[in-house]
C-alpha positions in Angstrom: 25.2 -35.9 10.6 22.2 -33.4 10.5 18.4 -34.1 9.0 18.5 -33.5 5.3 14.7 -33.5 5.0 13.6 -31.5 7.8 9.8 -30.7 7.0 6.7 -31.6 4.7 4.0 -29.4 4.7 1.0 -30.9 2.3 -2.7 -29.1 1.9 -5.5 -30.6 -0.1 -3.2 -33.5 -1.2 -5.5 -36.4 -1.8 -7.0 -37.4 1.8 -3.9 -35.2 2.9 -5.9 -32.0 3.8 -3.8 -30.2 6.0 -0.8 -32.0 6.6 2.8 -31.3 8.5 5.4 -33.8 9.3 8.5 -33.2 10.8 11.4 -35.5 9.9 14.4 -36.4 11.8 18.3 -37.4 11.0 18.6 -40.9 10.9 16.2 -43.7 10.4 12.6 -42.9 9.8 9.7 -44.9 9.6 6.1 -44.9 8.6 3.8 -47.4 9.3 0.2 -47.6 9.6 -2.8 -50.2 8.7 -3.4 -50.8 5.2 -5.3 -48.0 3.4 -4.3 -45.3 5.4 -2.2 -43.4 3.2 1.4 -44.3 4.1 2.8 -44.4 0.7 0.4 -41.3 -0.1 2.8 -39.6 2.1 5.6 -40.6 -0.4 3.7 -39.6 -2.9 3.7 -36.5 -1.8 7.3 -36.3 -1.4 7.9 -37.0 -5.1 5.1 -34.6 -6.7 6.7 -31.9 -4.1 10.3 -32.7 -6.1 9.0 -32.5 -9.3 7.3 -35.7 -10.6 4.8 -36.0 -13.0 1.2 -35.2 -11.0 -2.5 -35.7 -12.2 -4.8 -32.8 -11.3 -6.7 -36.3 -9.6 -4.6 -35.3 -6.6 -6.1 -32.0 -5.7 -8.4 -33.0 -2.8 -12.3 -32.8 -4.0 -13.9 -29.7 -3.5 -10.4 -27.6 -3.6 -8.7 -25.3 -6.4 -5.4 -26.3 -5.6 -2.9 -28.7 -3.7 0.2 -27.1 -2.4 3.1 -28.7 -1.0 6.1 -27.8 0.2 9.2 -29.3 1.8 12.4 -28.1 3.8 15.7 -29.1 3.3 18.8 -28.4 5.6 22.0 -28.7 3.2 24.1 -26.6 5.1 26.7 -29.4 5.5 26.5 -30.4 1.9 28.9 -28.1 0.1 28.3 -29.5 -3.3 24.7 -28.6 -3.1 25.3 -24.9 -1.9 27.8 -24.5 -4.7 25.4 -25.6 -7.1 22.5 -23.2 -6.0 25.2 -20.7 -6.1 26.0 -21.3 -9.4 22.5 -21.3 -10.6 22.0 -17.9 -8.9 19.7 -19.6 -5.9 20.2 -17.9 -2.8 20.2 -20.0 0.5 17.7 -19.3 3.5 19.9 -19.6 6.4 21.3 -23.3 5.3 18.0 -24.1 4.2 16.6 -25.2 0.6 12.7 -24.4 0.4 11.0 -26.4 -2.5 7.3 -25.4 -2.9 4.7 -26.3 -5.8 0.7 -25.2 -6.0 -0.9 -28.1 -8.3 -3.9 -26.4 -9.5 -7.0 -28.5 -10.8 -6.2 -27.6 -14.4 -3.3 -29.5 -14.4 -0.9 -26.6 -14.5 1.9 -25.9 -11.6 4.0 -23.5 -10.2 7.2 -24.0 -9.2 9.6 -22.3 -6.4 13.0 -22.6 -4.9 13.1 -20.5 -1.7 10.4 -18.6 -2.6 11.7 -17.9 -6.2 9.4 -19.2 -9.3 11.6 -21.1 -11.7 11.3 -23.7 -14.7 10.1 -27.2 -13.7 13.4 -28.8 -15.6 15.3 -26.6 -13.0 12.9 -27.7 -9.9 13.3 -31.2 -11.0 17.0 -31.4 -11.1 17.4 -30.0 -7.5 15.0 -32.5 -6.4 17.1 -35.5 -8.0 20.2 -33.8 -5.9 18.2 -34.1 -2.5 16.4 -37.2 -2.6 16.7 -41.0 -4.0 13.3 -43.1 -4.0 13.5 -47.0 -3.8 10.6 -49.1 -4.2 9.3 -51.9 -5.8 9.5 -51.9 -9.6 10.7 -48.0 -9.5 13.5 -47.2 -11.6 15.9 -45.6 -9.2 19.2 -44.4 -9.7 20.6 -48.0 -9.3 19.3 -49.0 -12.3 20.3 -46.5 -14.3 23.2 -47.5 -16.1 24.9 -43.7 -16.7 25.2 -43.5 -12.9 27.3 -46.9 -12.7 30.4 -45.2 -13.4 29.5 -42.5 -10.7 28.8 -45.0 -8.3 32.3 -46.6 -8.7 34.2 -43.6 -9.0 32.4 -42.4 -5.8 33.1 -45.7 -4.1 37.0 -45.3 -5.2 37.0 -41.8 -3.5 40.4 -39.9 -3.0 42.0 -42.7 -5.1 40.4 -41.5 -8.5 40.1 -37.7 -7.7 43.0 -36.8 -9.3 43.1 -38.6 -12.3 39.3 -37.9 -12.7 40.6 -34.0 -12.7 43.2 -34.8 -14.7 41.2 -36.7 -17.5 38.4 -34.1 -17.6 40.5 -31.3 -17.5 42.6 -32.6 -20.8 39.3 -33.5 -22.3 38.2 -29.9 -21.8 41.3 -28.5 -23.4 41.2 -31.4 -26.4 37.4 -30.2 -26.8 38.4 -26.5 -27.2 41.6 -27.2 -29.5 39.2 -29.6 -31.4 36.6 -26.8 -32.3 39.2 -24.6 -33.3 40.8 -26.9 -35.6 37.7 -27.6 -37.4 36.9 -23.7 -37.4 40.0 -23.1 -39.6 39.8 -26.0 -41.6 36.1 -25.9 -42.5 34.9 -26.0 -46.0 37.6 -25.1 -48.3 35.4 -23.5 -51.1 33.4 -21.9 -48.0 36.8 -20.6 -47.0 37.7 -19.7 -50.6 34.3 -17.9 -50.7 35.1 -15.9 -47.1 38.2 -14.7 -48.4 36.7 -13.5 -51.8 34.1 -11.6 -49.5 36.7 -9.8 -47.3 38.6 -8.6 -50.4 36.0 -7.2 -52.0 34.7 -5.5 -48.7 38.3 -3.9 -48.2 39.1 -2.8 -51.4 36.0 -1.2 -51.4 36.4 0.8 -48.3 40.2 1.4 -49.1 38.8 3.0 -52.4 36.8 5.7 -50.7 39.7 6.7 -48.9 37.7 7.9 -46.3 38.8 10.1 -43.2 37.5 10.8 -39.8 34.6 13.1 -39.8 34.6 14.0 -43.3 31.1 13.5 -43.6 30.0 16.0 -41.2 32.7 18.4 -42.9 30.6 17.6 -46.3 27.3 18.0 -44.9 28.5 21.5 -44.1 29.7 22.3 -47.3 26.4 20.8 -49.0 24.4 23.1 -47.2 26.8 26.2 -48.5 26.9 25.4 -52.1 22.9 24.7 -52.0 22.3 28.0 -50.7 25.1 29.9 -52.3 22.9 32.1 -54.5 21.1 33.3 -51.5 24.0 33.8 -49.5 25.7 35.7 -52.8 22.7 37.9 -53.0 22.1 38.9 -49.1 26.0 38.8 -48.2 26.5 41.5 -50.7 23.3 43.4 -49.6 24.8 43.4 -46.1 28.4 44.3 -47.5 27.1 47.0 -49.2 24.9 48.7 -46.7 27.8 48.3 -44.2 30.8 49.4 -46.5 29.9 50.2 -50.5 27.2 52.1 -49.8 23.4 51.5 -52.0 21.3 53.9 -54.5 23.6 56.9 -54.3 23.4 56.7 -50.0 26.0 56.5 -47.7 27.1 53.7 -46.2 27.1 52.9 -42.9 30.9 53.8 -42.3 30.3 56.7 -43.9 27.4 57.9 -41.3 29.4 56.5 -38.3 32.8 58.7 -39.7 30.5 61.6 -39.8 29.3 60.7 -36.4 32.9 60.4 -35.1 34.0 64.1 -36.6 30.9 65.8 -35.1 31.5 64.3 -31.7 35.1 65.2 -31.7 33.9 68.9 -32.4 32.3 69.1 -29.1 34.7 66.5 -27.2 36.4 69.1 -25.2 33.0 70.6 -24.1 31.0 68.2 -22.5 31.8 65.6 -19.9 32.7 62.2 -21.2 32.7 63.5 -24.7 36.5 61.8 -25.4 35.2 58.6 -24.6 32.0 58.6 -26.5 34.5 59.3 -29.3 36.6 56.0 -28.4 33.5 54.2 -28.1 32.6 55.0 -31.6 35.6 54.5 -32.8 35.6 50.9 -31.6 32.3 50.4 -33.1 33.7 51.3 -36.3 36.6 49.2 -36.5 34.4 46.3 -35.3 31.6 47.4 -38.2 35.0 47.2 -40.5 36.0 43.5 -39.4 32.3 42.5 -39.8 32.2 43.8 -43.4 35.6 41.9 -44.4 34.7 38.5 -43.5 31.0 39.8 -45.3 33.2 40.1 -48.3 35.1 37.1 -47.8 32.0 35.3 -48.0 30.7 36.9 -51.1 34.2 36.2 -52.9 33.6 32.2 -51.9 30.0 32.1 -53.1 30.6 31.7 -56.9 28.7 28.7 -57.4 30.3 25.6 -58.5 27.9 23.0 -59.9 30.7 20.6 -60.4 31.7 21.1 -56.8 28.3 20.4 -55.5 27.7 17.3 -57.6 31.2 16.1 -56.0 30.3 16.7 -52.5 26.6 14.8 -53.0 28.4 11.8 -54.8 30.9 12.1 -52.2 28.1 11.7 -49.0 26.0 9.1 -51.4 29.1 6.6 -51.7 29.8 7.3 -47.6 26.0 6.8 -46.9 25.8 3.4 -48.9 29.4 2.2 -47.0 27.6 3.3 -43.8 24.7 0.8 -44.8 26.8 -1.9 -45.2 29.2 -1.2 -42.4 28.9 1.0 -39.7 26.8 3.4 -38.8 29.8 6.1 -38.8 32.8 6.4 -40.7 34.6 5.6 -37.6 32.8 2.7 -37.4 33.3 1.8 -40.9 37.2 1.9 -40.1 37.3 -0.1 -37.5 35.3 -2.7 -38.9 37.8 -2.6 -42.0 40.6 -3.4 -39.5 38.9 -6.5 -38.4 37.9 -8.3 -41.3 41.6 -7.4 -42.6 42.7 -9.4 -39.4 40.2 -12.1 -40.1 41.7 -12.4 -43.8 45.0 -12.5 -42.5 44.4 -15.1 -40.3 42.6 -17.2 -42.8 45.2 -16.2 -45.8 47.6 -17.6 -43.2 45.8 -20.5 -41.5 47.9 -23.5 -43.0 50.5 -22.5 -40.4 47.8 -22.7 -37.3 46.2 -25.6 -38.8 49.4 -27.1 -38.6 50.1 -26.2 -34.9 46.8 -27.3 -33.7 46.6 -30.5 -35.7 49.7 -31.1 -33.4 48.5 -30.0 -30.3 45.6 -31.9 -30.7 47.6 -35.4 -31.3 49.8 -34.5 -28.1 46.4 -33.6 -26.0 44.9 -36.8 -27.3 47.8 -38.8 -26.5 48.1 -37.1 -22.6 44.1 -37.8 -22.5 44.9 -41.6 -23.3 47.5 -41.8 -20.7 45.5 -40.4 -18.1 42.8 -42.3 -19.0 44.6 -45.1 -18.7 46.0 -44.8 -15.3 41.9 -44.0 -14.7 41.1 -47.4 -15.8 43.8 -49.2 -14.2 42.6 -47.6 -10.7 39.2 -48.3 -11.6 39.5 -51.8 -12.1 41.0 -52.2 -9.0 38.4 -50.4 -6.9 36.1 -52.3 -9.2 37.2 -55.5 -7.7 36.7 -54.0 -4.1 33.5 -53.0 -4.9 32.5 -56.8 -6.2 34.0 -58.1 -2.7 31.7 -55.7 -1.0 28.7 -56.0 -2.8 29.3 -59.9 -2.6 29.5 -59.5 1.3 26.4 -57.3 1.6 24.5 -59.5 0.0 25.4 -62.6 1.7 24.7 -60.6 5.0 21.4 -59.9 3.3 20.7 -63.9 2.8 21.5 -63.6 -1.0 24.2 -66.6 -1.4 26.2 -67.7 -4.4 25.7 -64.5 -6.7 27.6 -63.3 -9.5 28.4 -59.7 -9.5 30.3 -57.8 -12.0 31.4 -54.5 -13.1 31.2 -54.6 -17.0 33.7 -52.1 -18.2 32.9 -51.1 -22.1 35.4 -49.2 -24.0 34.3 -45.8 -25.7 35.9 -44.3 -28.8 37.6 -40.9 -28.5 38.6 -38.6 -25.6 35.5 -38.6 -23.0 35.5 -36.5 -19.7 34.9 -39.7 -17.4 37.8 -41.9 -19.1 37.8 -44.6 -21.4 35.5 -46.9 -20.7 31.2 -46.6 -19.6 30.6 -48.9 -16.6 27.6 -51.5 -16.3 27.0 -53.8 -13.4 25.8 -57.1 -13.8 24.2 -59.5 -11.5 23.3 -62.6 -11.4 21.1 -64.2 -8.2 21.6 -68.0 -9.2 24.5 -70.1 -10.0 25.1 -71.0 -13.9 22.7 -68.1 -15.2 24.9 -65.2 -16.5 25.1 -62.2 -14.9 22.7 -59.2 -16.6 22.2 -55.8 -15.7 20.4 -54.9 -12.8 17.5 -53.6 -14.9 16.5 -56.7 -16.1 16.8 -58.7 -12.8 13.3 -60.2 -12.4 12.6 -60.4 -8.7 11.8 -57.1 -6.8 13.0 -58.7 -3.0 16.6 -59.5 -4.8 16.9 -55.8 -6.4 15.7 -54.6 -3.2 18.6 -56.4 -1.7 21.3 -55.4 -4.1 20.1 -51.6 -3.9 20.1 -51.9 0.1 23.7 -53.6 -0.3 24.9 -51.2 -2.6 23.4 -47.8 -0.5 25.3 -49.4 2.5 28.9 -49.2 0.6 28.2 -46.3 -0.7 26.5 -44.4 2.2 29.7 -42.6 3.3 30.6 -41.4 -0.2 27.0 -41.0 -2.2 26.1 -37.3 -2.8 22.3 -37.6 -2.4 21.7 -37.6 1.2 18.0 -38.8 1.7 16.9 -41.9 0.8 13.2 -43.3 0.8 12.0 -46.9 0.8 8.6 -47.7 -0.1 7.9 -51.0 1.2 11.0 -52.9 -0.1 10.2 -55.5 2.5 7.3 -56.8 0.7 8.0 -60.6 -0.3 10.7 -60.9 1.9 10.6 -62.5 5.7 12.2 -64.5 8.5 16.2 -64.0 8.4 16.5 -62.0 5.2 14.2 -59.5 6.8 15.8 -59.3 9.8 18.8 -58.4 7.8 17.2 -55.9 5.6 16.5 -54.2 9.0 19.5 -54.3 10.3 21.2 -52.9 6.9 18.9 -50.0 6.4 19.4 -48.9 10.2 23.2 -49.1 9.0 22.4 -46.8 6.4 20.6 -44.6 8.5 23.4 -43.6 10.8 25.3 -42.5 7.7 22.2 -41.1 5.9 18.6 -39.3 6.3 16.8 -42.7 5.5 12.6 -43.0 5.3 10.9 -46.2 4.9 7.3 -47.1 4.6 6.9 -50.3 5.9 4.7 -53.3 7.3 7.3 -55.1 9.0 7.4 -54.6 13.1 11.3 -56.3 12.4 12.1 -52.7 10.6 9.9 -50.4 12.4 11.7 -51.6 15.7 15.2 -49.8 14.6 13.7 -46.3 13.9 15.0 -43.2 15.4 11.9 -41.7 14.9 8.5 -43.6 14.3 5.5 -41.6 12.6 1.8 -43.5 12.4 -0.2 -42.6 10.0 -4.3 -43.6 10.2 -7.4 -42.2 8.9 -10.4 -40.5 10.6 -14.1 -40.4 8.8 -16.3 -37.9 10.3 -19.3 -39.1 8.5 -18.5 -35.9 5.7 -14.9 -36.5 4.5 -11.9 -38.7 5.4 -8.6 -37.6 6.8 -5.0 -38.6 7.0 -3.8 -37.8 10.1 0.0 -38.6 11.1 1.6 -38.8 14.9 5.1 -39.1 16.3 5.3 -42.0 18.5 6.6 -41.8 21.8 8.4 -45.1 23.5 5.0 -46.3 24.7 3.2 -45.7 21.0 6.0 -47.4 19.5 5.6 -50.2 21.7 2.0 -50.2 20.9 2.4 -49.5 17.1 5.0 -52.7 17.1 2.4 -55.3 19.2 -0.2 -54.0 16.7 1.7 -55.2 13.5 2.7 -58.2 15.1 -0.6 -59.0 16.6 -2.8 -57.5 14.0 -6.5 -58.0 15.8 -4.9 -60.7 18.2 -3.2 -58.4 20.6 -2.1 -60.7 23.7 0.6 -60.3 26.6 2.9 -62.5 24.4 2.8 -60.6 21.7 3.2 -57.0 23.4 6.4 -59.0 25.1 7.5 -60.2 21.6 7.3 -56.4 20.7 9.2 -55.2 23.5 12.0 -58.0 22.9 12.0 -56.5 19.0 13.0 -53.1 20.3 15.7 -54.3 23.4 17.3 -56.5 20.5 17.2 -53.5 17.8 18.8 -51.3 20.3 21.6 -53.5 21.3 22.3 -53.8 17.7 22.4 -50.1 17.0 24.8 -50.2 20.1 27.5 -52.6 18.1 26.9 -50.9 14.7 
């Protein structure tokens, strides 16, 4: 096992001006005289994990409080997977949470240096640490967690049933959504069919051809300018071929030029080449003149054709406004809605098929859920025995502990029932929900019993206890200490305590003190060595009346704790 919460750094948080705490694996305790700020350290951990915090926490004279917590999660694949699913990169196996709490009350939250929302930040925090303190609503008090606790206690026995039940539920949900989409509102379905029919007929009536709009635009441009085209093309043809105003045409003049060149071609160097080149020009001019003549023939202005082209373009434009930016888009849309219309028209058969599938999926789910419930009841009996046994170890005798199975209607991802843990500490009294137990001491011991049973399967790897020893003493306190030490062998445990019977079991002992320089008050923390631990245990046992007998008692506590830990 590796430590989970490795490091807590706090700056300008109430009396904590600049504090760094290095936690270790196993069982960590924080002790100190009343008022030194032990619980303030726990407050800092809760705030850095996303708990609502007042601006009053910001140290006087500072603009903001800065808190940072470093977690080693490399050995917790479910956390690593969750971070990957949320696109949060790991930093060499570590997860770093940072929070800046400003005097204005505003906070900035960061996960591995990346700013994030409070909701995501809190979700991470809930997966990292479970808090337990007098009157605090820890996870065990929330009935929505009880089914998860029971399933975790069942382990591999329930794994396949849980996966199958959840898979069948997801398939049933998808089929139901598809079914409801198909049946829908019959009037709405009829309206949709009419709308699709109208759109398809409107598009089909237009008889659109891909690229037609571009060709029509070219033709419209030609027809609009037909008069000018005819005039200027006619003039061009006359100049080239027909002649104008008793003047010879370009072709006649070029012909004369060729005849003249032929007369002298044999007398000059390159004369034949010049003649041939000019002949080629004549042929090119003839071709151009023929093309121009074709243009002139096609430029008879046709008002009806222009009107048709413009009406056609207007129709295409209106269809584009409704169904797509181009003719190709319109035709693709037409194919899409035709498929939808066909699906709606022939949905009765699909509805029948889906209804049969829903029935079968629900039947399969109920069979899987029944198997899950059967194994859960076996696991519940084992859990009841385990909790009662653990509570007897904690000096809570004659208790009633029950696992209440509450049926749920219809398919559900976690099976056919909700689970609630009920407890009665006194014979003759009915078992009630854990949250309604009056005694904080009893609640603390019930919680310890659960944590010890679930410590090997619970997904939350760090447990923090804030003075859960309050209100108990004697043999009960010794039993609580041993139980917390046992949990510390499987999970990281951090505990604030006034009880030397608990502190003597710690793997690491942190002492908190308060100093005053005449101007400001400061909280300090020290990791104790063996001699320092003995001194602190002596203080916790004797208060101001420290004697050699008290110190010897402290040594005896350490020795017994070591012997007990060796046998666990």
